[in-house]
N, C-alpha and C positions, 0 to 999 in steps of 0.2 A: 648938375654934373652926373656923369654915368657912374654906375656902381663899379668899384675897383676890385678886381680879383688878381692876386699876385701872380706874375709870370716871371720866371728867373731871367736875369740879365737885362731887364729893361733899362733904357737910358733915361736921363732926366727929360729929354725932349719928348720921349714916348709917353710920359705920364702927366704932362702938363694939363691935359684935359680933365684930370682928376683932382688937381690942386690949384688950378688957376694960375695967376701971374706971380704968386709969392716965390721968394727965394727957396730953393730946394736943398736940403741937406741929404746927400746920397750916402747912406750908411747901410747899404744892403749887399755890397759885393766884396767887402774886405780889401778895398783898394787903398793905395797910399794917398791920403788927403792933400799932401804937398806936391803931388805930381812927380814926374821923373827928375833926375839930376840934370842940371844944365850941361854937364859934361856929356851925358847920354843924348840929350837933345841935339847938341852940336855935332856929335859923332854920327847920329842918324841923318841929320840934315846934310852933312858932307857927302853922304853916299848918294844923295839925289842927283848930283851932277853926273853920276855914272849909272843912272837908272836904266839906260839903254843896254847896259852890259850885264851879262849873267853874273851872279855872285859866285864866290868860290864853291867848287863842287863838294867840298867837305867843310867840317867845322874845326879844323885843326887849330886855328888861331884862338878860338874860344876855349877849346879844351886845354890848350897850353896856359891861357890866362886863368882858368879855373884851378888847374893844378898848382899854379903859383899862389893863387889867392888862398886856397885851403891848406896847402902844405900837408902836414899831418901824415907824412909818409906816402901820399898819393902821387901818382903820375898822370899824365894826360891820357894814358891808356885806361884809366879808371872812370872816364867821363864820356857821356854822349848827350847830345842836345836834341831838341824837338820844338814844335810850335806850342809852347806852354806845357805845364805839368800834365795836363790831360793827355796830350799826345805822347808824352814820355811814357805814361802808363799804358797807352794803347800799343806802343812799340814793344813793351815788355810782354804784354798779352799775346801779341802776334808771334813772339819768339817762344814763349813758354807754355802756352795753353791752347788746346784744341776744342772744337765743338764737342759737347757732351761730357767733357772733363769738368772737374769741380773746382770752385774757389770759395774761400771763406771770407766773409765781411763781418764787421762788428758794429751794427747800427746802434744808435744814431751816428751815421758816418756821411762822408761826402757822397752825394747822390750820383756823381759821375761814375763811381766804381760799378755800381749795379747796372746803370744804363749801358755802359760800354760792354760789360760781360754779357748782358742780355742780347745785345746786337750780334754778338759773336757766337751765340748758342751755347754758352757755358752754363752749367748747373751751379746754382748759388746756394751755399749753406750759410746760415746766420748764427753767430755767437754774440748775442747782444751785450752791450756794456751793462754793468750792474745797475739796477734801478736805484734812483736817488743820487748815488755818487758818480755814476757814469765811469766807474773804474773798469779797466780791462779785466775780463774774466778769462784768465790764462787757461784754467782747466777746461772751460767750455770750448775754447779754440782748439786745444790739443785733442780733445775728445771727438771733435767734429772731423778730424782728418781721416780720409779713406785712401785706398790704393789709387784712386783716380784724382785725388786732390793735387793741384799743382801750385796754387797761389793762396797766400793769406795777406789781407790788406789791413794795415794799421796806420793811423794818422796821429802824430804827436808833435805839438799840441793838436788836439782833435778839432775838426770842423764837423758839426756846428757847436759842440759843447764848450770848447776852449780848454777842456780838461787835459791832463798830462800825466806821464809816468816816467819812472827813472830806470836805472840800469837793471835792477832786479827783475822787472817785468820783461824787458827786452831779452835779457839773458835767458830767462826761463822759457820764453817762446822759441828762441833760436835753438836752444839746447834740446827742446822737445820736438823739433821739426825733423821728419825723416828726409833722406837725401833727395827724394823726388818732389819736395815742396820748397818753394822760394817765398821769402817774405818781402812784400812791397811795403817799404817803410817811408811813409809820406810825412816829411817834416818841412813843408813849405813855409810854415810860420815860425821856424826855429829862432830867427833873429829876435823875436819879441819875448822870448823866455828869459827875462832878466832877473827874475826872482826865484828861479829854480834851475838846478843843473840837469839838463836833459842828458840822456845817454850819449856816449861817444860812439855813435853807430858806425863811424868810419873805421874804427879799429876792427870791426867785423868784416868790412870790405878788405882791409889789408890781410886779414887772416883767411880770406877766400871762402867765407861762409855764404850760404844761400840767401843773400840779401841785396836788394836794390833800393837805394835812397833816392827820394824824389825831392828836388828843389825847383824853385820857380823865381823868375824875375818879376812876376806880376804883383807881388805883395809889397815887401819892404823896399824894393827898388822902383816901384811905380811904373812898370813897363807892361801893364796888363794889355794895353792896346797893341803892343808890338808882338805879342804871342811868342814868348820864348821861355823855355825851361830846360832842365837838364837832370840826368840821372847819374848816380855814382854807384859803381858795382865792381866786382872783381874783373880783371882785364879779359879773362876768357869768356865771361858772360857778355861784356861790352862788345866784343867782336861778333858774337852771334846776333845781338840786338841790332848792331849797325848794318847787318845784311838786310834788314827789313826797311831801312830808310830809303827814301827817294833821292835821286840826284838833286842838288840845289835845294835841299829840304829846309834851309834857313835863309831868309832873305838878307841881303847885305846890310840894310839899315838896322834890323833887329840885332844882328850879330855884333855890329860895331857899337850899338847902344849898350848892349849887355857888357861888353868888354870895358867900355868907359865907365859904366855904372859901378863896376867892381872897384874902381880907383877912387870913387868919390866917398871917402870915409865920413866927411862932414854931413853930407846929405843923409846917409844911412843913420848916423848918430842923431840927427835932428828928428828923423822919423821914429826911431826906437825910443828916444827920450820922451817924445810926446806921448807915446803909448804907455810907457812906464808911469808917467805922471797922471795921465787921464784915467787909466783903468780903475785905480782905487776910488777916484772921485765918482765915476759913473756907478760902479758896483755899490759903493756906500750909499749913494742917493737912491738907487733902486731898492736896496734893503730897507731904507727908511720908509719907503712907500708900502712896506709889508709884503714885498714880492721875493720869491726865492731866486737867487742868482748863483749860477755855477762858477766855481773857481776857474780862472783862465790865465794862460800864459801866451795867448795869441793876441791878434789885433781885432778880436771879436769878443762879444759878451752875450751869453745866453741866459734868459730869464723865463720863469714860468708865468703864464698869463694870470691876471686876476680871476678869481673864481667866477665861473659862468661865462667867460669870454674865451674865444678861440684865437689862435695865432692869425688866422685870416682876417678876423674882425679887428684885432689890434693893429695889424699891418695897414688895413684900409683906413682906420681912424687916424693913425699917425700920418698917413699920406695927406689927409685933409688938412693937417697942420704943417705940411711942407717937409715931412721927414720920411725918407725911404728906408725901411728895414725889411726883413724877410722872415717868413715862418721857418723854424728850424727843420732840417731834414728829418723825416720820420717821427717828428714830435708835434702833433697838431695843437698842443697846448703850450708850446714854447716858441719864443721869438728870438732871433739872432740879430744883433745890432753891431755894426762895425764901429771901431774907434776912429773918430774924425778929429778935426781941429777943435780946440776948446769951445769956440762959439757954436760949432755944429753939435757938439755933445750937449751943450747947455740947451740948445733949441730942442733936442730930443727929450731931455729930462723934463723940461717945462711942458712939452706936449704930452708925455707919458703921464705926468702927474694929474693932468685933466681927465685921464681915462680911468684912473684907479679909484 
């Protein structure tokens, strides 16, 4: 077999040459192991009969469905959609930041923040999470703000660490931001936070604060392949963001699938319940191997590699056992593993035990 070097986003078909014909447990992309809702599949399939016709020019039906789903004093004017959470963020950047202006990120964080900003010529300042705990360093963020800072990025629960924070941190940051700075608050994993009360970020949207909340249908709803996500923001900001969208920016199948997915409470509960049950089992087993595991409220778990081994080596070794994981963003000695079905998680733990 060839030597495996991790590349983001590889499919199971693309890595077969590295692990042979064995069954592969794909635990590298934080996907829903149960797939999409049958309601979503049916809704998307029904759109294929009209694939010769352009989709709606706008996303009004999805925005109305999201407003009804979330309630909480929000209206359809507080929502906008895009092709996945990454494009949601890109639209915000197109609206709020220009070349040579500044943005603040908090590594270890989602790598797409930096890649997107870099492509747009934005200057990036870093306020790293605190060593060991990976807690948010509020003072470091606020101290990094300059006259040309426009955006601050926070993910809660965080990718790749799984760590999380409550109202006091979010309030402290928002209260410390000057008017020319907007907080991008990425909570695409919020459904999985069943053992901790995340902040009610939507109240800040209702209050007209400088915040945009990022959600996605790629994780809990199992629609990663449909590429659909959305933002929640004060209505005046949504109007500005929507000026940056293309006509027909969401395909009909994705929009219908998303609307249907919101209605399938049983599928979402099955997904979240599996995560709630499996996370303690996985983290407990990793602890027993003598490895350090970060606390998580997401559908991902991050652990520190055994002494003398790198994330690249652990990732390659696990793949030889038919398990796909990934090195954690910005942490060469940490590995991130997604939570799968019980049998997939057990396969991962058996393989990891052979490497420790």
